[in-house]
C-alpha positions in Angstrom: -33.0 17.4 94.7 -30.9 19.3 92.2 -27.8 17.3 93.1 -29.7 14.1 92.8 -31.0 15.2 89.4 -27.4 16.1 88.3 -26.1 12.7 89.5 -28.9 11.0 87.7 -28.0 12.9 84.5 -24.4 12.0 84.9 -25.3 8.4 85.4 -27.5 8.5 82.4 -24.7 9.9 80.3 -22.3 7.2 81.5 -24.8 4.5 80.6 -25.1 6.0 77.1 -21.4 5.9 76.7 -21.3 2.3 77.9 -24.1 1.3 75.5 -22.3 3.1 72.6 -19.1 1.3 73.4 -20.9 -2.0 73.5 -22.5 -1.3 70.2 -19.2 -0.4 68.5 -17.7 -3.6 70.0 -20.5 -5.7 68.7 -20.2 -4.1 65.2 -16.4 -4.7 65.2 -16.9 -8.3 66.1 -19.6 -8.6 63.4 -17.2 -7.1 60.8 -14.4 -9.3 61.9 -16.8 -12.3 61.7 -17.9 -11.3 58.2 -14.3 -10.7 57.1 -13.3 -14.1 58.5 -16.3 -15.7 56.8 -15.5 -14.0 53.5 -11.9 -15.0 53.8 -13.0 -18.5 54.4 -15.3 -18.3 51.3 -12.5 -17.1 49.0 -11.8 -19.5 46.2 -8.6 -21.5 46.2 -6.3 -21.4 43.3 -7.6 -24.7 42.1 -11.2 -23.4 42.4 -10.3 -20.3 40.4 -8.8 -22.4 37.6 -11.8 -24.8 37.5 -14.2 -21.9 37.4 -12.4 -20.3 34.5 -12.3 -23.6 32.7 -16.0 -24.0 33.2 -16.8 -20.5 31.8 -14.4 -21.0 28.8 -16.4 -24.1 27.8 -19.7 -22.1 27.5 -21.1 -20.5 24.3 -19.9 -17.0 23.7 -23.1 -15.3 25.0 -23.2 -17.4 28.1 -19.5 -16.7 28.7 -20.2 -13.0 28.6 -23.0 -13.3 31.2 -20.7 -15.1 33.5 -17.8 -12.8 33.0 -20.0 -9.8 33.7 -20.9 -11.2 37.1 -17.4 -11.9 38.0 -16.2 -8.5 36.7 -18.7 -6.8 39.1 -17.6 -8.9 42.0 -15.1 -7.3 44.3 -14.0 -10.2 46.6 -12.2 -12.4 44.1 -9.3 -10.4 42.6 -8.1 -13.2 40.2 -11.6 -13.8 38.9 -12.5 -10.1 38.6 -9.2 -9.3 36.8 -9.7 -12.2 34.4 -13.4 -11.3 33.8 -12.6 -7.6 32.9 -9.9 -8.8 30.4 -12.3 -11.4 28.9 -15.1 -8.8 28.4 -12.6 -6.6 26.5 -11.3 -9.6 24.5 -14.9 -10.5 23.6 -15.6 -6.9 22.7 -18.5 -6.7 25.1 -19.2 -3.0 25.4 -21.2 -3.7 28.5 -17.8 -4.2 30.1 -17.1 -0.4 29.8 -19.4 0.7 32.7 -18.2 -2.2 34.7 -14.6 -1.1 34.1 -15.5 2.4 35.1 -16.9 1.1 38.4 -13.7 -0.9 38.9 -11.6 2.3 38.4 -13.2 3.5 41.6 -12.1 0.6 43.7 -9.1 1.0 46.1 -7.2 -2.0 44.6 -4.5 -0.5 42.3 -4.2 -3.9 40.5 -7.8 -3.8 39.5 -7.6 -0.2 38.5 -4.7 -1.1 36.2 -6.7 -3.8 34.5 -9.7 -1.6 34.2 -7.6 1.0 32.5 -6.4 -1.6 30.0 -10.0 -2.4 29.3 -10.9 1.2 28.7 -7.8 1.6 26.5 -8.9 -1.4 24.5 -12.3 0.2 23.6 -10.8 3.7 23.2 -12.6 6.7 21.9 -15.4 7.3 21.3 -16.8 4.1 22.8 -15.2 4.6 26.2 -15.3 8.4 26.4 -17.5 8.2 29.5 -14.5 6.8 31.4 -12.4 10.0 31.1 -13.4 11.5 34.5 -12.8 8.2 36.3 -9.5 7.6 34.6 -8.3 11.1 35.4 -9.3 10.8 39.0 -7.6 7.4 39.3 -4.4 8.7 37.7 -4.2 11.4 40.4 -4.4 8.6 43.1 -2.2 6.1 41.2 1.0 4.4 42.2 3.7 2.8 40.2 1.6 -0.3 39.6 -1.3 1.3 37.7 0.0 4.7 36.6 1.3 3.6 33.2 -2.0 1.9 32.3 -4.1 4.8 33.4 -1.9 7.3 31.5 -2.1 5.2 28.3 -5.9 4.9 28.7 -6.1 8.7 28.5 -4.0 8.5 25.3 -6.4 6.0 23.8 -9.3 8.2 24.8 -7.4 11.2 23.3 -8.1 13.3 26.4 -6.1 16.4 25.4 -6.6 18.0 28.8 -4.5 15.2 30.3 -1.4 15.8 28.0 0.9 17.2 30.8 0.0 14.4 33.2 0.6 11.8 30.4 3.9 13.3 29.5 5.1 13.1 33.1 4.6 9.3 32.8 6.2 9.3 29.4 9.3 11.2 30.6 9.8 8.5 33.3 9.8 5.8 30.5 6.8 4.0 31.9 4.4 4.1 28.9 6.5 1.6 26.9 5.7 -1.0 29.6 2.0 -0.9 29.0 0.5 -4.1 27.5 -2.5 -4.4 25.3 -5.4 -6.7 26.2 -4.3 -10.0 24.8 -0.6 -9.1 25.0 1.9 -7.0 23.1 3.2 -3.5 23.6 0.4 -0.9 23.6 2.5 2.2 23.1 2.1 3.9 19.8 3.8 7.4 19.4 1.3 8.3 16.7 -1.5 8.1 19.2 0.4 10.2 21.7 1.1 12.8 19.0 -2.6 13.2 18.3 -3.2 14.5 21.9 -2.2 18.0 20.7 -1.9 19.9 17.4 1.6 20.3 16.0 1.8 23.9 17.1 1.3 22.9 20.7 4.2 20.4 20.4 6.6 23.2 19.5 6.5 24.4 23.1 8.2 21.2 24.1 11.2 21.6 21.8 13.5 22.3 24.8 11.9 19.8 27.1 14.1 18.3 29.8 13.4 14.8 28.5 15.2 13.5 25.4 12.3 11.2 24.9 9.8 14.1 24.7 12.2 16.0 22.4 12.5 13.0 20.1 8.7 12.7 20.0 8.4 16.4 19.1 11.0 16.0 16.3 9.1 13.0 14.9 5.8 14.9 15.0 7.2 18.1 13.4 9.0 16.1 10.7 5.9 14.3 9.7 4.2 17.7 9.3 7.2 19.4 7.7 5.6 22.8 7.4 8.1 25.7 6.8 6.7 27.4 9.9 8.3 24.6 11.9 11.8 25.2 10.4 13.2 27.0 13.4 12.0 24.4 15.8 13.4 21.6 13.6 16.7 23.4 13.3 16.9 23.5 17.1 16.1 19.8 17.3 18.6 18.7 14.5 21.3 20.4 16.6 20.2 18.6 19.7 23.1 16.9 21.6 21.1 13.7 21.7 21.6 12.1 18.2 18.3 10.2 18.5 16.5 13.5 18.7 18.6 15.1 15.9 18.1 12.2 13.5 14.3 12.4 13.9 14.4 16.1 13.0 16.4 15.5 9.8 13.6 14.2 7.6 11.5 17.2 8.4 14.2 19.6 7.3 14.8 17.5 4.2 11.1 17.7 3.3 11.0 21.4 3.7 14.0 21.5 1.5 14.7 25.3 1.2 18.2 26.7 1.9 17.3 27.7 5.4 16.4 24.1 6.2 19.1 22.3 4.2 22.1 24.0 5.6 21.7 23.1 9.3 20.7 19.6 8.2 23.8 19.1 6.1 26.0 20.7 8.8 24.6 18.3 11.4 25.2 15.3 9.1 28.7 16.5 8.2 29.7 16.8 11.9 28.2 13.4 12.9 30.5 10.6 13.9 30.3 7.2 12.1 27.5 5.7 14.2 25.5 8.9 14.4 25.9 9.3 10.6 24.3 5.8 10.1 21.3 6.9 12.2 21.0 10.2 10.3 21.0 8.3 6.9 18.6 5.7 8.2 16.2 8.5 9.3 16.5 10.3 6.0 15.9 7.0 4.1 12.9 6.1 6.2 11.6 9.6 6.4 11.8 11.0 2.9 13.2 8.1 0.9 15.8 8.4 -1.9 15.5 12.2 -2.1 16.9 12.5 1.4 19.8 10.1 0.6 20.7 12.0 -2.6 20.6 15.2 -0.6 23.0 13.7 2.0 25.7 13.3 -0.7 26.3 17.0 -0.3 27.4 16.3 3.3 30.1 13.8 2.4 33.4 14.5 4.1 35.8 15.5 1.2 38.9 16.0 3.4 40.3 12.6 2.5 39.7 10.6 -0.7 39.3 7.4 1.2 36.7 8.9 3.6 34.8 10.5 0.7 34.8 7.2 -1.2 33.5 5.2 1.8 30.8 7.7 2.8 29.6 8.0 -0.8 29.6 4.2 -1.2 27.4 3.8 1.8 24.8 6.2 0.4 24.7 4.7 -3.0 24.3 1.2 -1.4 21.3 2.5 0.5 19.9 4.0 -2.7 20.3 0.6 -4.4 18.5 -1.2 -1.6 15.7 1.3 -1.5 15.2 1.6 -5.3 13.0 4.7 -4.8 11.6 6.1 -8.1 10.9 9.4 -6.3 14.7 10.0 -6.2 15.0 10.1 -10.0 14.9 13.9 -10.4 17.4 14.3 -7.6 19.7 11.8 -9.2 19.6 13.5 -12.6 20.5 16.8 -10.9 23.4 15.1 -9.1 24.7 13.7 -12.4 24.4 17.0 -14.2 26.4 18.7 -11.4 29.4 16.7 -12.6 30.5 14.3 -9.8 33.5 12.0 -10.0 33.2 9.5 -12.9 32.5 6.4 -10.8 29.7 8.1 -8.9 28.2 9.5 -12.0 28.0 5.9 -13.3 26.6 4.7 -10.0 23.9 7.4 -10.1 23.0 6.4 -13.7 22.7 2.8 -12.5 20.3 3.9 -9.7 18.2 5.6 -12.3 18.2 2.4 -14.5 17.3 0.2 -11.5 14.0 2.1 -11.1 13.3 1.9 -14.9 14.0 5.6 -15.6 14.9 5.9 -19.4 16.9 9.1 -18.6 19.7 6.7 -17.5 20.4 5.6 -21.1 22.6 8.5 -22.3 24.6 8.5 -19.1 25.2 4.7 -19.3 26.1 5.1 -23.0 28.7 7.7 -22.1 30.4 5.2 -19.7 30.4 2.5 -22.4 32.8 4.6 -24.5 35.4 4.9 -21.7 38.2 2.3 -21.4 38.2 1.1 -17.8 42.0 0.6 -17.5 42.6 4.1 -18.9 40.0 5.5 -16.6 41.0 4.0 -13.3 44.4 2.3 -13.8 46.5 5.3 -12.6 44.3 6.1 -9.7 45.8 6.4 -6.2 42.7 5.0 -4.6 42.8 1.3 -3.9 39.1 1.1 -4.7 39.4 2.6 -8.1 42.5 0.5 -8.9 40.3 -2.5 -8.1 37.8 -1.3 -10.7 40.5 -1.3 -13.3 41.1 -5.0 -12.9 37.7 -5.8 -14.4 35.1 -4.2 -16.5 32.2 -4.5 -14.1 30.7 -1.0 -14.7 30.3 -1.6 -18.5 29.1 -5.1 -18.1 26.4 -4.0 -15.6 25.7 -0.9 -17.6 25.1 -2.9 -20.8 22.7 -5.2 -18.9 20.8 -2.2 -17.7 20.6 -0.7 -21.1 19.1 -4.0 -22.4 16.6 -4.1 -19.5 15.5 -0.5 -20.3 15.1 -1.4 -23.9 12.9 -4.3 -22.9 10.9 -2.2 -20.4 10.3 0.7 -22.9 9.7 -0.8 -26.3 8.1 2.5 -27.4 11.5 4.2 -26.9 13.8 1.8 -28.7 14.4 4.3 -31.5 15.6 6.9 -29.0 17.7 4.4 -27.2 19.3 3.2 -30.4 20.2 6.8 -31.3 21.6 7.4 -27.8 23.5 4.2 -27.1 24.0 2.1 -30.2 27.4 3.4 -31.2 28.6 3.4 -27.6 27.8 -0.3 -27.2 29.3 -1.2 -30.5 32.5 0.7 -29.5 32.6 -1.4 -26.3 32.2 -4.8 -28.0 34.9 -3.8 -30.5 37.2 -2.8 -27.5 37.0 -6.3 -26.1 38.5 -9.7 -27.1 34.9 -11.0 -27.6 31.5 -9.3 -27.4 29.6 -9.6 -24.1 26.2 -11.1 -24.1 24.7 -8.1 -22.4 25.8 -5.9 -25.3 24.3 -8.2 -27.8 21.1 -8.3 -25.9 20.8 -4.5 -26.0 21.6 -4.3 -29.7 19.0 -7.0 -30.5 16.3 -5.2 -28.5 16.9 -1.9 -30.2 17.0 -3.7 -33.6 20.5 -2.4 -34.4 21.1 -2.7 -38.2 24.7 -1.8 -37.6 25.1 -4.9 -35.4 23.1 -7.3 -37.7 26.0 -8.2 -39.9 28.3 -8.8 -36.9 25.7 -10.9 -35.2 25.4 -13.1 -38.4 29.1 -13.6 -38.5 29.4 -14.4 -34.8 26.3 -16.8 -35.0 27.7 -19.0 -37.7 31.4 -19.5 -37.2 33.4 -21.4 -39.9 35.4 -23.5 -37.5 34.5 -27.0 -36.6 32.3 -27.9 -33.7 34.0 -28.9 -30.5 34.4 -32.7 -30.3 32.2 -34.5 -27.9 33.9 -34.7 -24.5 36.5 -32.2 -25.6 38.4 -30.7 -22.7 38.2 -26.9 -22.1 38.8 -24.3 -23.2 36.0 -24.2 -25.7 36.8 -22.5 -29.0 36.1 -18.8 -28.6 34.1 -18.7 -31.8 31.5 -21.1 -30.3 31.5 -19.3 -26.9 30.4 -16.1 -28.8 28.1 -18.1 -31.1 25.9 -19.2 -28.1 24.9 -15.6 -27.4 25.0 -14.4 -31.0 22.5 -17.1 -32.1 20.1 -16.2 -29.3 20.0 -12.5 -30.0 20.0 -12.8 -33.8 16.9 -14.9 -33.2 15.5 -12.0 -31.0 16.0 -9.7 -34.0 14.0 -12.3 -36.2 16.6 -12.2 -38.9 14.7 -13.9 -41.8 17.9 -14.1 -43.9 19.5 -16.4 -41.3 16.6 -18.9 -41.1 18.3 -21.4 -43.4 21.5 -21.3 -41.5 19.7 -22.0 -38.3 18.3 -25.2 -39.9 21.8 -26.1 -41.1 23.2 -25.7 -37.6 20.6 -28.1 -36.2 21.9 -30.8 -38.6 25.6 -30.3 -38.1 26.0 -32.8 -35.3 24.1 -35.7 -37.0 27.3 -36.9 -38.6 30.9 -35.7 -38.7 30.5 -35.5 -42.5 28.0 -32.7 -42.1 30.5 -30.6 -40.1 32.7 -28.1 -41.7 
């Protein structure tokens, strides 16, 4: 009886296994059937396109309802992806919880798109997504890792900094696209993931990209407490790192900061030097460029000339009024004559009246005597013309026009110098006459009258060049005597108007 009972139990157990196996088989068949059925129900490409067109034709609110449905659907990748993006594009914040749900799906493509949506809304709107994004990043692959990391940047999740930097070191963050297209990466947002003090711990990071980011962050803060870190960075073998540290040291500006900056600039090769100068220009403006004049290579006159010319050209393009004090200090330090003049011109170009005495000083110097015997080709070229004084006179006139309240001072500072220049020339230049007229120079009034009304006959109609020099000068003299509103000359102006009516009226 016991054996029979045992056999019965064995048989019973066998039957149970058979029934279980049959159940599993039926379930598997059912799942396969459902899968086949769903596969058969998947939209074709044409159907996807038509469905999207249909939704796009709806009113905004109706569109949102349709996109929400598709964004929550998990069996049509193309439609779900498009729906998530459209909810972000339409700024529908109901898309945030839908995106959070999508982050938990196994499909990395959908996770990547969901991360873009979360990044689009950013903090604080999408802060609830932080746990889901962090979890998805731990499970990510190459297809969704950059988007997930950038979403954490947009959410300013400071706990994720190390994980984000891992992606940044690999160079993948720059590939992330915004919703609607365009590069999403913004180093300023990445910088906000930690205070500046925290970033100093990455000064010697293995990645040049991270060190460059650190240099940019510390330069923008430019606190003396970061001097040592910036010195380390400005001495970095990677020039892109070093140049980002340069503006920070320039802003700090004390001797401890300036020396390593100028040393690094002085040792830089031609291409690296360009990057340093561009960084100083963009980082601290004209002040940084004037500072860089101290790092010019003086070993050869030609090299010194070229490097100084590059800096002054950058100053001219920038026209930064903030550099005025630095330019005055440079002039007072007694640089070579040409560069002293160039510095005065940079002052005048930003409307600084302090340029007047320096420009006046140059007006008194004969160009041929100044540069004619120079061994530098560039200075010899200056001796072939009088460009410095021509431009200087124009700038003096511009300053007199810009600062009518200072004309008495300008007249005292530059009147004699400009008069000296025009007496040193075969004929007076219009720029000089313009300045003298604007400062109401009584010393020049008699000369202007003489030049305005020459006693020689007018040129004949159709007369071939050259035009008589007296009438060349008269064109400008008449204009600027008029600027001075010389009442005594009014009758002569009227006579001039009548001279061409008949030859008999001419002299």
